[in-house]
Phi, psi and omega in degrees: 000326179293324180293317184293326172294315178289337171294309187300321175297318173296327174299305182303325184288315184293324181292327176294321177299308190293319187291315178300317178293323176300314181298316182295314178296314176302318172302317183288319174298326181289319176296315169311309178297319183302320188274351180290142182250026180286140184297330177289341176268358185251102192293336180293357183274337181224007178233139175292154184301322175303311182299322178296320180296308185302312183292330179287323173298314183296323184302316178300317184287323183293319175303314172306314180295315187287329177289320177302318179294326180291315179295321179294318175301311183296323183277321189249331185241041183290337185268354181249139172049055193289329183294308183289331177294314179300321180294314180298320180297313181296314186293317178300317189284323179296318181294327174291327182284325178299318190274351181290136179280104189277358178284343179270141183300316181295326176288339172289328177288318178301315186303314176303313175286352173288340186295126178275074177317303181305310187292320171300320174303317187285315183297308192275312192249354184071008178250160172266129181226058181277111190200202183302327179298329182287320183282342168283338177292331184289315176304331178289318177297322178293322170303321174291326175297317174300318182295316182287329170300316178294325177295313181303311180303313181299308185299314187294318177291317188286338176267357187063041182257159180277174181244023179305324183304333177289329175294328178295303175305323184288325174302313187289318181298313186300303184304326178297318178289319183297314185297321175303313181288316189285325181262352185054046179243165172295170180290325170303308180299320175307312183295313175302320173292314175300313175304315182286328168293325187284328183263014172066036174260003185113196185228359187286159168269113174277108178113138184257350178247164177304303183301319177300315180296321179289327174295320177303318175303312183294317181289324179292311186285326180295318174291324172295317183290309182300325182289322175299318181291322182291327179295310188298319180288324169291321178300305180306317185294322178291317189292316172310311178295318181302307189285329177291328171299317181296315181296327180288322175287329179292310182298322176301317176298318180293325175296316174299315181288331178285322176299316180296321183287331179286318178298318183296325174292317180294000000 
């Protein structure tokens, strides 16, 4: 019993070191990317400002959804697809840790509780360590759901944006839960089915493996967003061309009027 306890303590200590090292590397890369002036990293180079605002709103809601999915899988679907779920839990926790303001004392405690000990134990050591440390991880994830909702609300109000996007996510979220129960599928398959149905691509699960299903989701939503961008950009281009033509006519009439006034004065 003592040996088992010592082994678990060694695991926990090693996982803290690994996670902190990953956070340091991630923070360094994040700063390098943020300071980069490359055009590919500037969304204003290829997206309208209005679309950027909408995507920013969607980002906060998507983060809330991903965190909820992580909690759901941890509580309900621990026994299935453990490797991919563990990798997802580690990646999500790492992102939350990297973007966390670590200058605040309370956030340093949150950083420790963000460490996904169970997932790291499985990935690094090949053992399962589902216990109290994992359930302490869940309240912190719930805290981040609230944090991202507050960010969404603040961003929406400060930029004078509407909250129609919440209705969209509510429809998708409710359909996501209903599909799980009605079709007796896991959350990932439910999300793929809802995404395909919402974007008019059918209702089937595209892909037989988890990477294939995730790739299907990226393609579906990537195509959906880009088609919206293309439509809005084309509309904006038509309107700009129309108003430029009107402005040219107006300027021409003003020039003629100015010439007539000058002749009249002479």
